KETORGU-486708 format. One record per atom (N, C-alpha, C): residue number from 1; atom name; x, y, z. Coordinates in steps of 0.05 Angstrom, whole numbers, plus 5000, padded with zeros to 4 digits. Layout:
resi; name; x; y; z
NUM; CA; X; Y; Z
...
//
This chain:
resi; name; x; y; z
1; N; 4945; 8391; 4740
1; CA; 4972; 8395; 4751
1; C; 4985; 8415; 4735
2; N; 4997; 8433; 4745
2; CA; 5007; 8453; 4726
2; C; 5035; 8446; 4716
3; N; 5044; 8460; 4696
3; CA; 5068; 8456; 4685
3; C; 5093; 8457; 4703
4; N; 5093; 8475; 4722
4; CA; 5112; 8474; 4743
4; C; 5117; 8452; 4757
5; N; 5096; 8440; 4763
5; CA; 5102; 8411; 4779
5; C; 5112; 8392; 4761
6; N; 5102; 8394; 4732
6; CA; 5113; 8373; 4717
6; C; 5142; 8375; 4711
7; N; 5152; 8404; 4711
7; CA; 5179; 8407; 4704
7; C; 5196; 8397; 4733
8; N; 5182; 8403; 4751
8; CA; 5200; 8391; 4777
8; C; 5201; 8359; 4780
9; N; 5182; 8346; 4772
9; CA; 5184; 8318; 4766
9; C; 5203; 8306; 4750
10; N; 5203; 8320; 4723
10; CA; 5220; 8317; 4704
10; C; 5252; 8316; 4716
11; N; 5255; 8340; 4730
11; CA; 5282; 8344; 4741
11; C; 5289; 8323; 4760
12; N; 5270; 8317; 4778
12; CA; 5277; 8296; 4798
12; C; 5282; 8271; 4788
13; N; 5270; 8265; 4764
13; CA; 5274; 8239; 4750
13; C; 5302; 8237; 4741
14; N; 5313; 8260; 4729
14; CA; 5343; 8261; 4718
14; C; 5360; 8263; 4746
15; N; 5352; 8271; 4762
15; CA; 5374; 8271; 4788
15; C; 5378; 8246; 4802
16; N; 5362; 8229; 4801
16; CA; 5363; 8202; 4814
16; C; 5369; 8200; 4842
17; N; 5351; 8212; 4856
17; CA; 5361; 8219; 4885
17; C; 5332; 8210; 4900
18; N; 5335; 8186; 4911
18; CA; 5314; 8175; 4927
18; C; 5295; 8190; 4945
19; N; 5315; 8207; 4962
19; CA; 5299; 8224; 4983
19; C; 5283; 8244; 4970
20; N; 5294; 8254; 4947
20; CA; 5280; 8277; 4932
20; C; 5257; 8264; 4921
21; N; 5255; 8242; 4911
21; CA; 5234; 8230; 4893
21; C; 5211; 8226; 4914
22; N; 5218; 8218; 4937
22; CA; 5196; 8213; 4959
22; C; 5186; 8236; 4970
23; N; 5201; 8258; 4972
23; CA; 5189; 8284; 4980
23; C; 5171; 8296; 4962
24; N; 5178; 8291; 4934
24; CA; 5159; 8303; 4910
24; C; 5133; 8287; 4913
25; N; 5135; 8260; 4916
25; CA; 5113; 8244; 4914
25; C; 5094; 8249; 4941
26; N; 5107; 8254; 4962
26; CA; 5092; 8261; 4984
26; C; 5075; 8293; 4980
27; N; 5091; 8310; 4967
27; CA; 5082; 8333; 4962
27; C; 5055; 8333; 4941
28; N; 5059; 8316; 4925
28; CA; 5036; 8310; 4905
28; C; 5010; 8299; 4917
29; N; 5016; 8284; 4939
29; CA; 4995; 8268; 4955
29; C; 4981; 8293; 4972
30; N; 4998; 8308; 4984
30; CA; 4984; 8332; 5003
30; C; 4972; 8347; 4986
31; N; 4979; 8355; 4965
31; CA; 4967; 8373; 4949
31; C; 4941; 8368; 4937
32; N; 4935; 8339; 4939
32; CA; 4911; 8327; 4929
32; C; 4911; 8322; 4897
33; N; 4934; 8319; 4887
33; CA; 4937; 8311; 4858
33; C; 4939; 8281; 4854
34; N; 4933; 8261; 4876
34; CA; 4937; 8235; 4869
34; C; 4920; 8220; 4850
35; N; 4895; 8230; 4846
35; CA; 4875; 8219; 4824
35; C; 4879; 8239; 4799
36; N; 4900; 8254; 4797
36; CA; 4904; 8270; 4775
36; C; 4919; 8249; 4755
37; N; 4907; 8249; 4727
37; CA; 4923; 8235; 4711
37; C; 4952; 8243; 4704
38; N; 4954; 8269; 4701
38; CA; 4981; 8282; 4695
38; C; 5002; 8274; 4718
39; N; 4992; 8278; 4740
39; CA; 5011; 8275; 4760
39; C; 5020; 8243; 4765
40; N; 4996; 8225; 4764
40; CA; 5005; 8197; 4764
40; C; 5023; 8190; 4742
41; N; 5018; 8198; 4718
41; CA; 5034; 8192; 4693
41; C; 5062; 8205; 4702
42; N; 5064; 8228; 4714
42; CA; 5088; 8237; 4714
42; C; 5105; 8223; 4736
43; N; 5092; 8212; 4759
43; CA; 5105; 8197; 4777
43; C; 5114; 8173; 4770
44; N; 5095; 8159; 4751
44; CA; 5106; 8132; 4739
44; C; 5132; 8139; 4720
45; N; 5130; 8157; 4705
45; CA; 5154; 8165; 4688
45; C; 5178; 8169; 4706
46; N; 5173; 8185; 4732
46; CA; 5197; 8192; 4746
46; C; 5210; 8166; 4757
47; N; 5192; 8148; 4769
47; CA; 5203; 8124; 4781
47; C; 5215; 8105; 4762
48; N; 5202; 8105; 4739
48; CA; 5213; 8088; 4713
48; C; 5241; 8097; 4711
49; N; 5244; 8123; 4704
49; CA; 5269; 8136; 4696
49; C; 5291; 8130; 4719
50; N; 5287; 8130; 4743
50; CA; 5300; 8125; 4765
50; C; 5305; 8094; 4768
51; N; 5297; 8074; 4753
51; CA; 5296; 8049; 4754
51; C; 5283; 8038; 4779
52; N; 5262; 8052; 4791
52; CA; 5249; 8041; 4812
52; C; 5223; 8031; 4805
53; N; 5225; 8007; 4792
53; CA; 5198; 7992; 4781
53; C; 5182; 7987; 4799
54; N; 5189; 7978; 4827
54; CA; 5169; 7964; 4844
54; C; 5151; 7993; 4855
55; N; 5163; 8012; 4855
55; CA; 5154; 8037; 4865
55; C; 5133; 8047; 4843
56; N; 5140; 8047; 4822
56; CA; 5124; 8052; 4799
56; C; 5101; 8035; 4795
57; N; 5103; 8009; 4802
57; CA; 5080; 7990; 4801
57; C; 5061; 7996; 4821
58; N; 5069; 8005; 4847
58; CA; 5049; 8013; 4869
58; C; 5034; 8037; 4861
59; N; 5051; 8053; 4849
59; CA; 5037; 8081; 4844
59; C; 5014; 8071; 4818
60; N; 5024; 8055; 4798
60; CA; 5002; 8047; 4780
60; C; 4976; 8032; 4787
61; N; 4982; 8015; 4808
61; CA; 4960; 8001; 4823
61; C; 4943; 8020; 4837
62; N; 4952; 8039; 4851
62; CA; 4936; 8062; 4868
62; C; 4919; 8078; 4847
63; N; 4932; 8084; 4825
63; CA; 4916; 8100; 4806
63; C; 4896; 8080; 4790
64; N; 4901; 8060; 4785
64; CA; 4882; 8041; 4776
64; C; 4859; 8039; 4796
65; N; 4860; 8036; 4819
65; CA; 4840; 8032; 4840
65; C; 4826; 8060; 4838
66; N; 4838; 8081; 4834
66; CA; 4822; 8106; 4832
66; C; 4804; 8106; 4806
67; N; 4813; 8097; 4787
67; CA; 4802; 8095; 4762
67; C; 4779; 8077; 4764
68; N; 4783; 8056; 4778
68; CA; 4756; 8034; 4781
68; C; 4736; 8045; 4798
69; N; 4747; 8059; 4823
69; CA; 4729; 8070; 4840
69; C; 4709; 8091; 4827
70; N; 4721; 8110; 4811
70; CA; 4703; 8122; 4796
70; C; 4684; 8110; 4777
71; N; 4692; 8093; 4765
71; CA; 4676; 8076; 4748
71; C; 4654; 8064; 4761
72; N; 4659; 8053; 4786
72; CA; 4636; 8041; 4799
72; C; 4617; 8059; 4808
73; N; 4619; 8083; 4814
73; CA; 4601; 8103; 4821
73; C; 4583; 8111; 4799
74; N; 4592; 8109; 4774
74; CA; 4576; 8121; 4753
74; C; 4551; 8105; 4748
//
């Protein structure tokens, strides 16, 4: 994940706009950054700053399953 995307996520986190959060999350998914450590951490941070703990937990669980699936293949 490039610094540009990280800056966008940080800006969205400060904006507290649900529709914008969902659009950025969708963009990250479409661009293939779902398994990326930086994008998942930035998403968790964004949702936590916006006080959307339930969504942050879903992102965390999805990321955890990616980590575990990579471990199973080794």
